[in-house]
C-alpha positions in Angstrom: 13.1 -1.6 31.0 10.7 -0.2 28.8 9.1 -0.7 25.1 10.9 0.7 22.2 8.6 1.2 18.9 10.3 2.1 15.3 8.2 3.3 13.1 9.3 2.9 9.1 8.2 2.2 5.8 8.5 -0.4 3.7 7.5 -1.6 -0.3 5.1 -4.2 1.2 4.3 -6.7 4.2 6.9 -9.4 3.0 9.4 -6.2 3.2 8.2 -5.1 6.0 9.0 -8.6 7.9 12.5 -8.8 6.3 13.1 -5.4 8.3 12.4 -7.2 11.6 13.8 -10.9 11.1 16.9 -9.6 10.2 20.4 -12.0 9.5 23.0 -12.3 12.2 23.4 -9.1 14.4 21.7 -6.7 12.4 19.7 -4.3 14.1 16.0 -4.1 13.3 14.8 -2.1 10.6 18.7 -1.1 9.3 18.3 0.6 6.1 14.7 1.4 6.2 13.2 4.8 6.3 12.1 5.3 9.9 12.4 6.5 13.4 12.5 5.2 17.0 10.4 6.3 20.2 10.0 5.3 23.6 6.4 3.2 24.3 4.2 4.7 21.5 2.0 1.9 20.9 0.4 1.9 17.3 -2.9 -0.1 18.3 -3.7 1.7 21.8 -1.8 5.1 21.9 -2.1 5.8 18.0 -5.9 5.6 17.9 -7.2 8.9 19.0 -4.7 10.4 16.4 -5.8 8.4 13.6 -9.3 9.3 14.7 -8.6 13.0 14.4 -6.4 13.0 11.6 -8.3 10.5 9.3 -12.0 11.6 10.3 -12.9 7.7 10.5 -14.6 6.5 13.6 -12.3 4.1 16.3 -14.7 1.2 15.2 -14.0 1.7 11.7 -10.0 2.0 12.1 -10.4 -1.4 14.4 -12.3 -3.2 11.7 -9.4 -2.1 9.2 -7.1 -5.2 8.7 -4.2 -3.2 8.6 -4.7 -1.9 12.0 -2.2 -3.5 14.1 -1.9 -6.6 11.9 0.8 -8.8 13.3 3.1 -9.7 10.5 6.0 -11.3 12.4 7.5 -12.3 15.8 11.2 -12.8 16.9 12.9 -13.5 19.8 10.6 -15.5 21.4 7.6 -12.8 21.1 9.7 -10.1 22.1 9.9 -8.3 19.1 6.9 -8.1 16.7 6.0 -6.0 13.3 2.5 -4.7 13.0 0.9 -3.0 10.0 -0.8 0.7 10.1 -3.3 1.4 8.3 -3.3 3.3 4.7 -5.6 5.8 5.9 -3.2 6.9 8.8 -0.1 7.0 6.3 -2.5 9.0 3.7 -3.9 11.5 6.8 -0.6 11.9 7.9 0.9 12.6 4.5 -1.8 15.3 3.7 -2.0 16.9 7.3 -1.1 20.7 7.1 2.0 20.8 9.3 0.8 24.0 10.8 -2.3 22.0 12.6 -0.2 19.5 14.2 0.0 21.0 17.3 -3.7 21.2 17.3 -4.0 17.5 16.8 -1.6 16.8 19.5 -3.5 19.0 22.2 -6.5 17.1 21.2 -4.7 13.8 21.3 -3.1 14.6 24.6 -6.7 15.2 25.8 -7.9 11.6 24.9 -8.4 9.2 27.7 -6.0 6.7 26.1 -2.8 7.8 28.1 -2.9 7.0 31.9 -1.0 10.4 32.6 -1.5 13.1 30.2 1.2 13.5 28.2 3.1 16.8 26.9 1.5 17.7 23.6 4.7 19.1 22.5 6.3 15.5 22.4 3.1 14.4 20.8 3.3 17.2 18.3 7.6 16.2 17.5 5.9 12.5 16.9 3.5 13.7 14.6 5.8 15.5 12.5 8.1 12.9 12.1 5.3 10.5 11.4 4.0 13.1 8.6 7.5 13.5 7.1 7.8 9.5 6.9 4.4 9.2 5.6 4.9 11.9 2.8 8.1 9.8 1.9 6.0 6.7 2.0 3.4 8.0 -0.5 5.9 9.2 -2.7 7.4 5.7 -3.1 4.2 3.6 -2.7 5.2 2.1 0.4 3.2 1.0 3.1 3.8 2.2 7.2 4.5 -0.4 9.8 5.9 -0.5 13.8 8.2 -3.1 15.3 7.9 -3.4 18.9 10.6 -4.4 21.2 10.0 -5.3 24.7 
């Protein structure tokens, strides 16, 4: 059994909680702009990417109150909703799409992954995240991640 992470945009923290705490059997984040990936932890795995993209230090990012802020839990803690920083959203929205493969290579070379991942897979993730961030900025939304264990 793996960990699924869903990256999505919502108007605010309360809206993001509504995306995770659903009525009945409605799937998490149905109707929200986003995408799902296997095991891309927003707190640990994304930290080097945010450092590269935003130019902020890891310490500054980790001190940001929106970095992985726990907003909601469900299913006895097996489903959580976390916030992402606005600086990451803005950096992704502003990134030159042509530079994403370079960012992915540098990210893959970071020591965050136990086994170095395929940079092409990371570049694909970054492309999806950059597209999502651009749409979020246009709507005045923020970025979030739900994690299901």
